[in-house]
TIMIKOL-763472 format. One record per residue (C-alpha): residue in three letters; x, y, z. Coordinates in steps of 0.001 Angstrom, whole numbers, plus 500000, padded with zeros to 6 digits. Example, Ala and Ser with C-alpha at 12.3 -4.5 7.8 and 13.67 -1.06 7.14 Angstrom:
2
Ala512300495500507800
Ser513670498940507140
//
This chain:
461
Met500906506738504826
Lys502206509128507386
Leu501922509946511166
Arg500080512700512475
Thr498891513576515894
Gly495694515394516466
Leu491937514738517519
Leu489426514534514381
Leu486922512518516458
Gly485376515499518291
Ala485014517833515102
Ala483307514711513319
Phe480605514882516007
Gly480767518426517005
Ala477444519079515045
Gly475612517754518050
Val473583514795519194
Ala469982514978520137
Ile468817515301523717
Gly467033512484525465
Pro467590509263527403
Ala469740507348524881
Ser471706510289523559
Asp472155511528527294
Phe474041508251528162
Val476068508583524882
Ala477127512093525828
Gln478009511096529383
Gln479849507997528331
Phe482018509079525255
Gly482240512822525492
Phe480452514087522571
Gln479601517643522551
Phe475930518843522218
Leu474737521807520739
Pro471351523786521795
Asp468161522870519903
Ala468048526234518056
Leu471336525830516619
Ala470834522312515608
Gln467898523614513383
Asp469935525834511534
Gly470177524570507861
Gly471692521276507466
Arg472460520875510927
Ala468983519738511643
Glu469505516718509351
Thr472864515894511495
Tyr471109516475514653
Arg468408513762513656
Leu470846511406512378
Leu472870511323515800
Thr469319511125517344
Leu468837507846515486
Phe472465506589516308
Gly471869507238520175
Asp468546505439520048
Val470031502342518128
Phe472793502296520506
Glu470638502262523707
Arg468143499590522060
Val470966497418521303
Arg472317497706525031
Ala468848496843526274
Glu467583494263524044
Tyr470414492331521953
Val470074488654522842
Glu473161488465524972
Pro474901491319526868
Val477358493594525041
Asn480072495819525702
Asp479605499380525335
Arg483109499895523987
Asp482692497259521530
Leu479565498928520195
Ile481116502150519882
Glu484350500904518481
Asn482219498798515874
Ala480297501772515051
Ile483491504048514526
Asn485056501404512271
Gly481634501102510100
Met481924504813509622
Leu485419504644508261
Thr485261501477506386
Gly482387502747504348
Leu484130505446503198
Asp486979503636501039
Pro489013500626501213
His491956502142503354
Ser490018504041505977
Asn489735502128509287
Tyr489623502357513137
Met492443500602515071
Asn491968499825518626
Ala494917500223521164
Lys496166496763520340
Ser495924497170516563
Phe497555500558516746
Arg500544499170518678
Asp500856496441516211
Met500821498879513201
Gln503528500823514906
Val505678497633515364
Gln505005496770511865
Thr506171500103510491
Arg509323499664512478
Gly510046496346510340
Glu509315493521512861
Phe505920491851513910
Gly504696488470514578
Gly502434486625511886
Leu502419485247508462
Gly503795487887506348
Ile500912489108504115
Glu499942492600503170
Val496126492485502618
Thr493007494625502334
Gln489535494000502149
Asp487127493660499717
Asn483510492387499209
Gly483420490872502484
Phe486776488857502043
Ile490484489481502746
Lys492515490155499563
Val496194489718499387
Ile497894492605498013
Ser501568490995498189
Pro502954488433500218
Ile506308489733501852
Asp509744487675500782
Asp511071485104502988
Thr507811484957505135
Pro505573481870505836
Ala503212483375503566
Ser505650483702500563
Arg507246480335501342
Ala503814478672501210
Gly502987479936497727
Ile500314482772498727
Lys500029485032495616
Ser499131488608494940
Gly495388488655494338
Asp494475485482496431
Leu491204485894498320
Ile491062484572501893
Leu487935483161502493
Ala488442481640505881
Leu490854481247508777
Asp490752477707510441
Gly487683476836508839
Gln485750480066510063
Thr484728482643507321
Val486158486048507417
Gln482773487575506245
Gly481749489912509096
Leu485192490528510378
Ser486733493771510054
Leu490083494087508231
Asn491662494594511907
Glu490019491532513317
Ala491124489387510614
Val494616490675510657
Asp494702490091514523
Lys493559486373514010
Met496252485758511381
Arg498784486955514037
Gly499642484866517031
Pro502668483157518856
Pro505414481848516829
Asn505251478158516001
Ser501625478263516359
Lys499629476996513198
Ile496893478342511129
Lys494934477257508028
Leu493937479467505383
Thr491261478842502833
Ile491908480840499780
Arg490318481165496253
Arg492660481665493670
Glu491729482559489811
Gly492307479671487745
Gln491398477044490534
Asp487931475546490516
Ala487658475011494126
Pro489243476684497102
Leu492512475768498462
Asp493415475074501933
Val496893476226502900
Ala498543475598506410
Leu501127478030507811
Thr503098478358510777
Arg503633481736512220
Glu506859483108512712
Val508542486414514196
Ile508465488380510975
His511841490408510447
Ile510985492233507252
Gln514361492444505275
Val513289495263503198
Ile516315495688500940
Lys518009492778499128
Ser521074493333496953
Arg523639491684494827
Leu525630492101491763
Glu524482490988488440
Gly527370490039486081
Gly529674491903488108
Asp528480495460486652
Ile524786495673487613
Ala523573496746491219
Tyr520367494841491659
Ile518512496234494617
Arg515039494770495723
Val512893496908497931
Thr510180494743499555
Ser508136497468501574
Phe508568501064502787
Asn509029501102506480
Glu511349503184508828
Gln514387501253507444
Thr514032501627503762
Asp516008504362502730
Ser518941503821505053
Gly518991500309503862
Leu519097501183500229
Arg521806503674500726
Lys523961501212502448
Ala523308498304500073
Leu524248500836497074
Ala527507501861498676
Ala528353498258499315
Leu527812497300495576
Lys529738500188494500
Gln532606499174496620
Gln532182495736495545
Ala532161496523491732
Gly534888498950491966
Asp534852501229488859
Lys532869498696486723
Leu529392499531488046
Arg527244500489484938
Gly523537500594486211
Ile521031499648488640
Ile517963497710488595
Leu515367498828491355
Asp512948495971491998
Leu509835497316493416
Arg507543494381492420
Asn505105493071494811
Asn506089495864497114
Pro502636496976498634
Gly503874500214499791
Gly504126501883503181
Leu505431505146504597
Leu505334508211502489
Asp508243510054503742
Gln510309506710502908
Ala509036506862499340
Val510114510572499102
Ala513486509829500539
Val514178506852497953
Ser513021508982495222
Asp515477511502496301
Asp518217509301496198
Phe517910509139492247
Ile516752512510491330
Glu518945515654491579
Gln516396518272491280
Gly512629518813490874
Glu509398517731492372
Ile508951514179493592
Val505285514019494470
Ser502510516326495577
Thr499328515559497555
Arg495890517423497426
Ala493697517232500161
Arg489992518675500612
His491463522070501867
Ala493902523695499809
Glu495900524656502933
Asp496454520898503587
Ser497961520040500329
Gln501751519350500275
Arg504746519076497746
Trp507892517391498217
Asn510915518304496048
Ser514552516803495836
Lys517026517922498218
Gly519841517458495589
Gly522886515234495944
Glu521510512183494717
Val523293509081495784
Ala522979506909492694
Gly525845508969491065
Gly523847509427487502
Leu524070505705486965
Pro521350504375484628
Val518307502764486265
Val515510500398485364
Val512644500030487550
Leu510708496769487665
Ile506956496884488625
Asn503856494617488535
Gly500402494532489877
Gly501515493970493322
Ser503458497378493377
Ala501357499751495116
Ser501146503273496988
Ala504885504099497981
Ser506200501926495084
Glu504113503844492639
Ile505275507201493911
Val508847505924493327
Ala508208504567489875
Gly506126507546489026
Ala508769510197489974
Leu511403508314488307
Gln509317507887485048
Asp508130511602484718
His511647512694485447
Gln513066510353482787
Arg515329509195485352
Ala514579505538484786
Ile513053503229482540
Val509897501454484070
Leu509638497880483029
Gly506905495261483901
Thr503218495309483960
Arg500820497811485146
Ser500947498599488937
Phe498146498283491465
Gly496646501973491283
Lys496629503189494924
Gly496977506906494617
Ser495661507890498051
Val497361509049501391
Gln496102507654504574
Thr497064509715507821
Val497078507910511039
Ile495743510076513567
Pro496038508799517364
Leu492936509114519669
Pro494502509209523238
Gly493668506074524974
Asn491551504718522308
Gly493852503565519580
Ala494029505602516247
Met492081506055513113
Arg493588505573509748
Leu491660508105507331
Thr492316508881503651
Thr493101512486503509
Ala494521513352500123
Arg495442511845496830
Tyr498799512112495435
Tyr500093512983492092
Thr503401512411489965
Pro505583515378489176
Ser503804515689485586
Gly500613516088487701
Arg499099512511487149
Ser496707510664489559
Ile497622507127489167
Gln494511506412491626
Gly492684503530490058
Leu494938503477486989
Gly498174502642488271
Ile501632503411486480
Thr502061502277482947
Pro505429500804482428
Asp507576502215479553
Val508278498748478423
Glu505697496133479041
Val506736492729479877
Ala504900490012481449
Glu505928487700484138
Thr504727484392482548
Arg503115483335479491
Glu499860482598481573
Asp499346486413482565
Lys495789487269481245
Pro492991489451482623
His491857488417485885
Phe488335487771487032
Leu489086488446490589
Pro489711492027491943
Asp493474492482491420
Arg493872496149491591
Glu492636499139493301
Ala489853500205490889
Asp488254496811491348
Leu487638497230495087
Asn484383498387496460
Arg484369502082497178
Ala487274502905495644
Leu488319506664495195
Ser487632508151491728
Asn490615509338489740
Ser490179513100489698
Gly492287516317490142
Gly495260515085487858
Thr496178516393484392
Ala493644515547481254
Gln496552513116480155
Asn496940510374482656
Thr499931508803481046
Ala503571509676481420
Pro505264512311479489
Pro506583511113476064
Arg509998509717475917
Thr512656510081473670
Asp515300508780475463
Leu514659504849475212
Pro517234502755473854
Ala516416500979470281
Ile516271497690472152
Val512864498446474019
His511180497800470321
Asp512644494511470365
Val511878493479473909
Pro509367490534474012
Lys506122490911476041
Leu505929487577476913
Pro508711484704477794
Pro509132482161474920
Glu507210478957475502
Asn510142477081476542
Trp511259479498479326
Pro511891477779482563
Ala509417477738485450
Tyr510353481191487757
Asp512709479893490632
Pro513369482603493173
Thr516771481125493881
Lys517683481399490044
Pro517776484889488716
Glu518100483510485231
Thr514439482112485373
Asp513123485653486331
Phe512127486656482609
Gln511332490329483526
Leu514651490944485295
Gln516431489396482383
Gln514672491941479985
Gly515356494565482428
Leu518994493837482442
Ala519133493714478937
Val517751497209478390
Leu519877498504480935
Arg523072497393479534
Ala521957498957476207
Met521462502314477853
Pro523973504969476625
Ala526572504826479244
Gly527797508416478704
Lys524496509745479630
His524253508366482954
Ala527736507891483752
Ala529094507570487181
Arg530492510875488385
//
């Protein structure tokens, strides 16, 4: 996601609105520009003219005859949001309050529960809980469907409205009713809201010689936080540091520029990511600036079904450059870019404006990143019946425009141990405990692969 200033609303409605009592009112109140009759009849514009006449007529009829008085602004904002949410799962309208909340969130601090969500089939779907938040501590999982908030169904609510209800003053309580695969009945989960301080980088030394760096999301603090963490771990390990685990599991993404910056920290040269928009002149490409900060150390990237968007940009770039071995399970598959377009005095619109492509030209939209080494988190991992990836969402964008081969380039640099890495934990593997790294099966396999990687090839410089 990136921020951009500009006005697209006027362009969207510039084709004209019909002349008449209802449309005259819309024009006066909301500043839409009208075109003369003759121009509106030109080709396809006649149909646009007719449809905008229909909009004005419906608007006026609702104002006059709905069972209760309605606010004009609410009607227009609902219409705009319906226009955007009907496009794809990630486009939507934000009123002024929602826009402010989004800006606060990208800075890394906001009030609420700590859940990254999207909307699907009328319900709210959890992409990922954020570490060390009420949601993660209560056991909310990626893929959970939120059916109700404090006993009130979320059906009929926009995504912004549902998020707004989940936010609130610190120490206030809320009950989420969720549907989870494998559970016959919905679950009620009680949570207490907190001020969410997102700690985007968590780091530690594993075994005294491996830098473990977990990135929980991509906000304005991510790249600087990663650089500081890596420098501290290098100093702590002295000359013994032999590799890096970059953990992007359950990382729902965030800012595009931060994904590019993090990728640049590991890639010495070449393309990181490109975007292709509707108009060729709006397409972009980002290349490494050189001077990677990882010192050439071997890298293993951990991903799973909760790794989305910016996480997939990083994993795909490092995989295509054969700079890292990607281990885990297939990622979420969100391969689109949303531009946030401020609307002066009226919030902003989040609009899908491009698909992004890995350096080899792959579009991961709906497909995700397939790991080089497939390792499941638990033995219970199995095909899900609930929507749990981008391709499962209603109105998801198609995968198009990329190379015919949507897999990573063939690798000849993988250590022999990858052929012996088990895809599933043994039956007696202990239950996962986030406070005990030894219970994290994917991490332990990542450490084994990292220690088997040739030290000379990526020796620290």
